[in-house]
C-alpha positions in Angstrom: 111.3 205.0 219.2 109.5 205.3 222.6 108.3 208.8 221.8 106.9 207.6 218.5 105.4 204.2 219.5 103.9 205.1 223.0 101.3 207.6 221.7 100.4 205.1 218.9 99.7 202.4 221.4 97.8 204.7 223.7 95.6 205.9 220.8 94.9 202.3 219.7 93.7 201.3 223.2 92.0 204.5 224.2 88.3 203.8 225.1 87.2 206.1 222.3 89.1 204.1 219.6 88.4 200.7 221.2 84.7 201.2 221.0 84.9 201.5 217.2 87.9 199.4 216.2 86.4 196.1 215.2 89.8 194.5 214.5 91.1 195.1 218.1 87.7 194.0 219.5 87.7 190.8 217.4 91.3 189.8 218.3 90.7 190.6 222.0 87.5 188.5 222.0 89.6 185.6 220.7 92.0 186.0 223.7 89.7 186.4 226.7 89.7 190.2 226.3 93.5 190.5 225.8 95.3 191.7 222.7 98.6 189.8 221.9 101.5 192.2 222.0 103.2 190.5 219.1 100.4 191.8 216.9 101.3 195.4 217.8 104.7 194.7 216.2 102.8 194.1 212.9 100.9 197.3 212.9 102.2 199.5 210.0 102.6 202.6 212.1 104.6 200.7 214.8 106.5 198.2 212.6 108.1 201.1 210.7 109.9 202.0 213.9 110.4 198.6 215.7 109.3 195.0 215.7 111.2 194.3 218.9 108.5 192.7 221.1 110.3 193.1 224.4 110.8 196.8 223.6 107.1 197.2 222.7 106.3 195.5 226.0 108.4 198.0 227.9 106.7 200.9 226.1 103.2 199.4 226.8 104.2 199.3 230.5 104.6 203.1 230.5 101.2 203.7 228.9 98.4 205.1 231.0 95.2 203.0 231.1 96.8 199.9 229.5 97.9 196.8 231.4 100.1 193.9 230.2 99.7 190.4 231.6 102.3 187.7 232.2 101.5 186.1 228.8 102.5 189.2 226.8 98.9 190.3 226.1 97.6 193.8 226.7 94.2 195.3 227.6 92.6 198.5 228.7 92.8 199.0 232.4 89.5 198.2 234.1 88.0 201.1 235.9 85.2 201.3 238.4 83.9 204.6 237.1 80.8 204.2 235.1 80.8 205.9 231.7 77.9 208.3 231.5 75.5 207.5 228.7 73.3 209.9 226.7 69.6 209.4 226.5 68.7 208.3 223.0 67.3 211.1 220.8 63.8 210.4 219.5 62.7 212.0 216.3 59.2 212.3 214.9 58.4 210.9 211.5 58.1 214.4 210.2 61.6 215.4 211.4 63.1 212.3 209.8 61.3 213.0 206.5 62.4 216.6 206.6 66.0 215.5 207.2 66.1 212.7 204.6 64.1 214.1 201.7 66.6 216.7 200.5 69.4 214.1 200.7 67.5 211.6 198.6 66.5 214.3 196.2 70.1 215.4 195.8 71.3 211.8 195.4 68.8 211.1 192.6 69.0 214.5 190.9 69.7 214.0 187.2 73.1 215.7 187.3 74.2 213.4 190.1 72.6 210.2 188.7 74.5 210.7 185.4 77.9 210.6 187.1 77.2 208.3 190.1 78.4 204.8 188.9 77.2 203.1 192.1 73.6 204.2 191.7 73.7 203.4 188.0 75.0 199.9 188.8 72.5 199.1 191.5 69.7 200.5 189.4 70.7 198.3 186.4 70.6 195.2 188.6 67.0 196.0 189.7 65.1 197.0 186.6 66.1 200.6 187.0 65.0 200.9 190.6 67.1 201.5 193.7 66.7 199.2 196.6 65.4 201.0 199.7 67.4 198.7 202.0 70.6 200.4 200.7 69.7 203.5 202.7 69.6 201.7 206.1 
């Protein structure tokens, strides 16, 4: 069980996943930045092996970069190392048009339009026109 559950927990709370996992972020925000360990027992890929909360707690204690508090909640370990950030890429209007034009043309090509039910549905709701805000 440990060999199966430990990598699952580590993957869930890896910084790379935490930054995109809205559920974990939401739950953690409701608990002062901590995630209740009992919820881990409800995750499908963990609950198929065990729902034993004390066992899951022991497994969490062996995970790198994850801490567990006295209330049975877990969080990513805080580090003092700053994460390097990339400078934003700035594109010219011409570069954007060059990138987007062929994608929009392909999307609305007759052979695609005839089979794309989403485009047909939205168009039918707007007098045959697509809403530009759908592309944002």
